[in-house]
N, C-alpha and C positions, 0 to 999 in steps of 0.2 A: 794072132793068138799065140801065146807062149807055149812051149812044149810042156806037157803035164809033168809036174814034179821038179821042174827046173825054174829057178828064180829069174824073173825078168829084170831088166835093168831099170833101176828106180830113179834115174837122172838122165838129163840130156847134156851132151857136150856142147861147147860154144860153136856157133855156126862159123865164126871166123877165128880159127885157132891162134893166129899170130897178130892179135891186136895188142900193141905195147901197153896202152893205158889199162886195159882190162887185165892183162897178165900181171902188171905191177900191183893192181888192187887185190888180185887173188893172192899174191905172195904176202901182202900185208895181212890179209885175213888168216892165212895159214900160220903166220908167226904170232898174231895177236891171240888166236884161240887155240894154239897148240895142235893144229890139225895134222894128220898123217900125210896128206897130200891134197892136191887141188880137187880130187874127186869128191871129198867131203864138202868143199865149197859148192860144187856143182849140185850136189844132193840138196843142200839148203836152198840154193837158187831155184832149183826145179820145183821144190815144195812151195816156195813163195810165188813162183810163176803160176802154179795151179790155182792158188787162192785168189790171186789178182785176176786171173782169167774168169773165175766164177763171179767175182765182184763186178767185173765189167758187164757180164751177161745180165746180172740182176739190175744194174743201173740202166742198161739199155731197155730192159723190160719196164722199169719205172718211167723212163722217158716216153716210151710208146704207149703206155697205159692211159686210161681216161683220167684218173686222179693222180696228179703228179705227187711224188713223194710217198706213195703207198704201194705195197705189194700184197697180192691176194693169192689164196690157194697154195699151190705147190711152190711158187716162188717165195711166198712169205715163210713157209716151213723151211725151205732151203736156206734162206737168209738167216733165220734163227739158228739153224744147226751150225752154219759156218761161224757166225759170231760167237755162239756159246763155246765152241771148241777153241777158238783163238783166245777167248777170255779165260777159259779154264787153264790153258797153258801159259798164260801171262804174256802172250805175244802182243795183244792190244789191251787197252784199258776197259774197265767194266762199262763205261758210258760211251764206248766207241760205236760207230755205225759202219755201214758198208763202204762209204767213201774213205774212211780211215785205212781200209785194207790196201788201197792203192798207194798210200804213202809209206808202206812198210819197206824195209830194206833187208838184205841178207843178214845183216848183223842182228836183227830182231829174232831171227830163227836161231842163229848160232848162240845167242845169249841164253836160250832155254835148254841147251844141251847139258847133260849131266856133268860133263867135264868142266864146263864153265861154272856151273852152280857150286861144284865142290870147291873151286877156287874162290868164288864170291863169298861163300860161307866161312872161309878161313880154315878149311880142313886140309889145305895143302899150301905150300909156299909159292909155287909157280904153277902155271897151266900145264907144263910138261909133267910135273910131279903129280898133279891131279889125274892126268891120264894114266900114269903108272899105278897110282893107288887103285884106280878102278879096274884096270886090266888084271891086276894081281889079286883081286878079290878082297880089298880092304874096305870098300865102301858098301853101304847097305841103304835101302829105302824101306821104311817101315819094318826094319829088322831082317829084310830079305836081301841077300847079296845081289848087287848090280854090277855087271862086268862089261857093259856096253857104254863107252864114253859118249857116243853120238845119240843116245836115246833122249827124247824130249821129256822134260820134267814139268808136271803140272804144278800150279801154285799150292795145291793141297799137299802134294808129295814133297814139295820143297822144304816144308817145316819138319819133315821126318827123315832128312838125309843125315847120315852119321857114319861112324866107323862100324864095321861088321863085328858082331859079338865076340868071335874068336880071333880077331885080328890082333897082332902085337901092338898096333897103334892105339888100342884101348888103354894101354899103360901111359900115364902122363909123363913118365920118365923116358919114353922112347925118343931116341935122338932125331928121328925124322918127323916127329910130330910138331907142328907149329905151336909157338908159345901161346898165341891168342886163342887156341882152341878151347882150353879149359874154361876161360871166362865166357867164351861164346856159348859153350854148351850149358854153362850155369845160367846165363841169361835166357837161353831158349827154354830151359826147364822151368824157370820162374814164369816166363811168358805163358807157356802151356798150362801151368798150374793155375795161374790167374784166370786164364780163359775158361778152364774147366770149372773153377769155383763160380765164375760169373754165370756160366750156363746152368749150373745147379741152382743158383739163386733165382734165375728166371723161371725155371721149371718148378720150383718149390711152391706149393699152394699157399695163398695168403692166410695168415693167422687171423682167427676171429677175435675181435677185441671185445671188451666189456664182459668180464666174467661175473659170476654171481656176487652180488653185494651182500655183505653181512648185515643181518637185521639186528638192530639193537633191542635188547630185552626191556620189557616194561618195568618201571620202578614202582 
């Protein structure tokens, strides 16, 4: 049990610290995703290890159960919770099952970090610049400032990532603002407007046809 008020370590270090292949792979991930150090790789790997461990337990329960391929009671609820969370954060696809969790890699977790999404959305030129924008308070989610590069972004929040309202980057003439941002934001606004109009059209009650017919007078 951790000391009250003190944060416990949220990751596990490698069991064999001097494995050349693993060390080289970690260096590549640090460079590709603009991470501060290998500790951020270990955090993502520990998170993935936790989900894979839960998936193995559920699959073992399926194998030992009477009806193969089905989970009941607590295990069914646990399976739904894990899958719904991973789907919500875009780590797995909407039609994925427990087996698909075992095929995930550390990259699947790192792709959902705010730093990576800022780069993918074209709000920064490089992954290092994306981290700088976040830590300096230039990035917001749903209008609220986000300053943690490693936070995981859900698919819903992904559509609402942008520059913070009072950030100098809101000016299109800012020298550090990527050129493609203006067109990206315009396309996003068009997409959101079209989605809102489609939703209103679905919720609008159907119009009743066949109004009153005019009666012709007798001659």
